[in-house]
N, C-alpha and C positions, 0 to 999 in steps of 0.2 A: 657880418661881412660875408658876402656870398662869393665863392670861388667859381669862376667859369672856366670853360675849356680855353677860351681866348687868353685869359690871364695866365693859365698854366703854360700855354704855347709861348707866350711872350717871355715868361720866366725861363723856359728852356732855351729859347733863343739867346737871351741875355747871358746864360751860363755858357753856351756854345761860343758866343762872341768873346766873352771873357777868357775862356780857355784858349781860343785861337790867338788872342792878343798876348797872353802869357807865354804861349809856346813860341810865337814869333820873337818876343823879347828875349827869351832864353837862347834861342838860336842866334840872335844878333849879338848877345853878350858872349856867347861861345866863340864867335868868329871875330870879336873885337880885339884890338890891340891894347894890352894892358900898359904898355910903355915901360915895363920893368925890364925888358930884355932888348937885345940888339934888333935891328930891323929884319935880319935873317938869322935863323938858327943854323945848326950844323948841316942839315940836309937841304938847305936852300929855300925853305918855305918862308914866306912873308905874309903879311896881312893881305896884300894885293893878290897874291897867288891863292890865298884861301878864298877870297871872293871870286876869283876866276874859277876855282874848282867848284864853288857852289853853283855858279851859273852854268858850268859845264854839265854838272849832274842834272840840273833841272831843265835845261833847254837844249844844249848842244848834243848830248848823248841820245836823248829820245829822237831828236830830228835826224841824227846819223843812223839810228836804227831804222827809222822810217825810210830813209834814203836807200839803205841797204836792201830792205824788203822790196821797195819800189823798183830799184835797179834790177833785182832778180826777176820781177815780173816783166819788166821791159826786155831783159835778156831772153826770157822764155819766148817772147814774141819775135824778137829779132834774131834769135839763133839760127833759123833756117837761112836767112839772108846772109848772115855772117859766115855760115858754112859754105855758101856758094862763093863767097869772096875769100875763103880760106883765112878768115880773121876772127874765128870763134874765141880763141884765147885772148886776143887783144880786146874784144868787146866785153868778155867776162871780167877781165882785169879793170877795165874802165867803169863798168856799171855796177859790179858787185864787190870786187876785191878792194879797190881803193876806198870806197865808203866804209867797208867793214874794217879795214886797217885803221882808218881815221877815228872810227867810233870805238873799237875795242882794244887796239894795240898801242895807244899812246898814253902817256902819263896824264893823270887827272889835272886839269887846268893849264896844260901845255898846249898852246895853239900854234906852235912854230912849224909844225909839219904840214 
């Protein structure tokens, strides 16, 4: 039997896919509800909040970081005009501070702010 580069490549891809499936399965099991305890434990965490935190880390926080950086870029362009209107602090709060607070100063998985 002759081993070719293509068969080695396919073998490596199969190993990669298998390891990704196992990793995803373990992450899912780690976040799953075992049913052995009450819906919420002492600090108020539940399965739903765990999934919200998971989505928060993967989607909302990176988008909030991008919004903060983009807002700062827009503020850099708009600041001369805001200074003429004597509204620099207001513009900075709206474009930079509010997205930064939403991204970095709220609890994980808490979207109430």
